[in-house]
C-alpha positions, -999 to +999 in steps of 0.1 A: -213+140+324-224+139+287-217+107+268-217+098+232-215+063+217-208+066+180-214+028+176-251+034+185-256+062+160-265+041+130-286+068+114-256+092+113-237+067+092-261+055+067-245+042+035-240+067+007-253+053-026-247+066-061-258+055-095-235+060-125-246+048-160-275+028-144-252+009-120-256+014-083-225+017-060-222+021-023-194+042-008-169+022+012-163+028+049-146+062+051-115+059+072-087+083+080-064+062+057-089+066+028-091+103+034-053+106+035-053+089+000-080+114-011-060+144+002-031+134-020-053+131-050-071+164-043-037+181-041-027+166-074-058+181-090-052+216-074-015+216-086-020+204-122-028+223-153-028+190-173-065+182-181-058+145-188-041+141-154-070+159-138-095+135-154-074+105-144-074+117-108-112+121-107-115+085-118-090+074-091-109+093-064-142+077-075-125+043-075-113+047-040-147+060-027-165+031-044-140+003-039-136-004-077-108+000-102-107+035-118-107+019-152-144+012-148-151+049-153-128+055-184-157+057-209-180+079-187-185+116-191-162+135-168-190+158-158-209+129-143-178+116-125-168+150-111-204+157-099-204+123-082-172+129-064-185+163-053-217+148-040-199+121-021-175+146-005-203+170+004-223+142+019-194+130+040-186+165+052-223+173+059-224+201+033-256+192+014-270+215-012-298+224+011-274+235+038-254+256+013-286+273+000-297+280+035-264+297+043-267+318+012-302+329+022-291+336+057-262+358+043-287+378+022-307+386+052-277+400+070-270+427+044 
């Protein structure tokens, strides 16, 4: 019978580290509760046409991921913040840029 012990798979769960404005942060432990909060915020972004609300939500997402108050990011370029959130989400879900590029190349070979 195959067995899997997630507690012994340390390399699968290495910390995710990001640097914003020369300050290093480590993503908090990603729990179902955290992802539930994120889902609510992602839904807000999808449903809004209000750019200021959208910017506010990105800061909240980043604050949750990094365990800091969203106000920390108020003076930082939204493109940096948005790219950081996308990086964290893709890392958590296993969709790295390399994997995406590999899929695109594979799709081209099928045509």
